[in-house]
ZAMARGU-4260 file (C-alpha; in steps of 0.2 Angstrom, whole numbers, plus 5000, padded with zeros to 4 digits):
<rodrens>
0) 5000/5000/5000 | 5008/5017/4995 | 5012/5028/5010 | 5002/5044/5013 | 5008/5062/5011
5) 5009/5064/5030 | 5019/5048/5032 | 5032/5054/5019 | 5033/5071/5027 | 5036/5064/5044
10) 5049/5052/5037 | 5059/5066/5028 | 5058/5077/5044 | 5065/5063/5055 | 5079/5060/5043
15) 5083/5079/5043 | 5082/5080/5062 | 5094/5065/5063 | 5106/5072/5051 | 5106/5089/5061
20) 5109/5080/5078 | 5124/5070/5070 | 5131/5086/5063 | 5130/5095/5080 | 5138/5081/5089
25) 5152/5080/5076 | 5155/5099/5077 | 5155/5098/5096 | 5168/5084/5096 | 5178/5093/5083
30) 5179/5109/5093 | 5183/5100/5109 | 5197/5091/5099 | 5204/5108/5093 | 5205/5114/5111
35) 5214/5098/5117 | 5228/5102/5103 | 5232/5118/5112 | 5247/5128/5108 | 5258/5113/5103
40) 5248/5110/5087 | 5252/5120/5071 | 5242/5136/5070 | 5236/5131/5052 | 5230/5114/5058
45) 5222/5120/5073 | 5213/5134/5063 | 5207/5121/5050 | 5200/5110/5064 | 5191/5125/5072
50) 5183/5130/5055 | 5178/5112/5052 | 5169/5111/5069 | 5160/5128/5067 | 5155/5122/5049
55) 5148/5106/5056 | 5138/5116/5069 | 5131/5127/5056 | 5125/5112/5046 | 5117/5104/5061
60) 5107/5120/5065 | 5102/5122/5047 | 5096/5103/5046 | 5086/5105/5062 | 5078/5121/5056
65) 5074/5112/5039 | 5066/5098/5049 | 5055/5109/5059 | 5049/5119/5044 | 5046/5102/5034
70) 5036/5095/5049 | 5026/5111/5051 | 5022/5115/5033 | 5028/5101/5022 | 5011/5092/5021
75) 5001/5107/5016 | 5014/5112/5003 | 5014/5094/4995 | 4995/5094/4995 | 4994/5111/4986
80) 5008/5105/4973 | 5002/5087/4971 | 4983/5086/4974 | 4976/5069/4977 | 4969/5059/4963
85) 4954/5048/4964 | 4957/5029/4964 | 4946/5020/4951 | 4935/5006/4959 | 4942/4989/4956
90) 4930/4975/4952 | 4931/4962/4966 | 4931/4943/4962 | 4917/4932/4966 | 4924/4927/4983
95) 4928/4945/4989 | 4920/4952/5004 | 4904/4962/4999 | 4908/4981/5001 | 4899/4988/5017
100) 4891/5005/5014 | 4880/5016/5025 | 4861/5013/5022 | 4851/5028/5019 | 4834/5031/5028
105) 4824/5026/5013 | 4834/5010/5011 | 4832/5006/5029 | 4813/5008/5027 | 4814/4996/5013
110) 4824/4983/5024 | 4811/4984/5038 | 4797/4977/5027 | 4797/4958/5023 | 4800/4953/5005
115) 4783/4951/4996 | 4781/4936/4985 | 4776/4940/4967 | 4757/4939/4964 | 4748/4934/4948
120) 4736/4946/4940 | 4718/4941/4944 | 4709/4932/4929 | 4695/4940/4920 | 4677/4936/4926
125) 4668/4922/4916 | 4654/4927/4904 | 4637/4931/4912 | 4624/4918/4917 | 4630/4914/4929
130) 4643/4927/4933 | 4658/4919/4942 | 4673/4929/4948 | 4688/4918/4949 | 4704/4926/4958
135) 4721/4917/4957 | 4731/4915/4973 | 4748/4921/4976 | 4763/4913/4967 | 4773/4901/4977
140) 4789/4907/4985 | 4804/4903/4975 | 4814/4888/4982 | 4832/4885/4982 | 4837/4872/4969
145) 4845/4860/4982 | 4850/4848/4969 | 4862/4861/4961 | 4869/4868/4977 | 4887/4864/4981
150) 4889/4866/5000 | 4904/4876/5007 | 4918/4866/5014 | 4917/4875/5031 | 4908/4868/5045
155) 4892/4879/5046 | 4886/4882/5064 | 4877/4899/5061 | 4858/4897/5060 | 4851/4909/5046
160) 4842/4923/5056 | 4824/4925/5053 | 4826/4944/5053 | 4837/4944/5038 | 4831/4956/5024
165) 4836/4961/5006 | 4831/4977/4997 | 4835/4987/4981 | 4841/4972/4971 | 4847/4978/4954
170) 4858/4974/4940 | 4874/4984/4934 | 4889/4982/4923 | 4899/4990/4937 | 4903/4983/4955
175) 4898/5000/4963 | 4885/4997/4976 | 4886/5015/4983 | 4879/5022/4967 | 4867/5019/4952
180) 4880/5019/4939 | 4877/5007/4925 | 4860/5001/4933 | 4848/4995/4920 | 4835/4981/4916
185) 4841/4978/4898 | 4859/4974/4893 | 4868/4968/4877 | 4876/4951/4874 | 4893/4957/4877
190) 4905/4945/4886 | 4906/4955/4902 | 4901/4951/4920 | 4885/4958/4927 | 4883/4962/4946
195) 4867/4960/4956 | 4869/4974/4969 | 4858/4974/4985 | 4856/4981/5002 | 4855/4969/5016
200) 4851/4970/5035 | 4850/4957/5049 | 4863/4945/5042 | 4876/4936/5052 | 4894/4932/5048
205) 4898/4914/5043 | 4879/4911/5038 | 4876/4902/5022 | 4869/4912/5007 | 4866/4908/4989
210) 4863/4918/4973 | 4853/4909/4959 | 4854/4915/4941 | 4840/4909/4929 | 4839/4911/4910
215) 4821/4909/4903 | 4816/4900/4920 | 4831/4888/4920 | 4845/4889/4933 | 4862/4893/4924
220) 4872/4897/4940 | 4869/4893/4958 | 4883/4899/4970 | 4882/4895/4988 | 4895/4903/5000
225) 4898/4908/5018 | 4894/4926/5022 | 4910/4935/5027 | 4903/4953/5028 | 4894/4963/5042
230) 4876/4963/5048 | 4870/4977/5037 | 4876/4987/5022 | 4877/4984/5003 | 4883/4968/4994
235) 4883/4959/4977 | 4883/4943/4968 | 4891/4942/4950 | 4890/4931/4935 | 4900/4932/4918
240) 4890/4919/4908 | 4905/4908/4908 | 4916/4921/4899 | 4905/4919/4883 | 4893/4932/4876
245) 4877/4931/4885 | 4862/4922/4876 | 4847/4932/4873 | 4832/4930/4884 | 4824/4935/4901
250) 4835/4932/4916 | 4831/4932/4935 | 4842/4933/4950 | 4837/4926/4967 | 4845/4929/4984
255) 4843/4916/4997 | 4850/4915/5015 | 4851/4897/5020 | 4836/4890/5011 | 4825/4905/5013
260) 4822/4916/4998 | 4824/4935/5002 | 4822/4944/4985 | 4822/4943/4966 | 4824/4954/4951
265) 4823/4951/4932 | 4832/4959/4917 | 4833/4956/4898 | 4848/4952/4887 | 4846/4958/4868
270) 4858/4956/4854 | 4855/4974/4851 | 4846/4985/4863 | 4829/4989/4854 | 4825/5007/4850
275) 4809/5013/4860 | 4794/5016/4850 | 4789/5034/4848
</rodrens>
């Protein structure tokens, strides 16, 4: 990891201070040596020794002064001359810890509500004589495809908490959970990964969780891992279609904690994004 500006300034000031102390000590020893030479030494030799001693004392005072100025003003000067540059976000691998970000008030409100299962649109009433109003019941809650799950090697001892929630599930080409950059419901077939971003709350470290990706209703990726994040924040699941161009069709992403479904979202892959009708 690169050192910060304050660290570099402190290191340079310490080096200057050390050099100043060494120069002062050397100058003091040199002057003491010239006094010990006394009148027996040659005048020119004793004069050279005195000059060298005072010169070393001068450099010691100068270095100490430079160290003090650098310690006091060096950081501010460097920040003015070399302003910090933003570091681009790096996409994390599939096993990386989901980034934790603060949850806004609106998101917290979403997380407090339980996930609602998708409901089917009521069917139309039958023709008159007699008039029968038939209403379809709610669709069943999505189930984790246990036959496709590869359990983690770790010995799982954490029970999935009943209060765990997921909200704001969305798709993006960028692993940037703190913003809406690249979020969409339609994408091209480019051989690039997609990230399912979501806010979470009430999770526990070392609990088992899964992401299921479906293409036209058929699971194409089931990934089960041990949660190594915090209890609340923003996380992600990713899929790259096996490194190949994405097949066209309708996709769905489902998030589970343990065997319990928490939320789903759908998106569409087109060979070329259609132009909206006027």
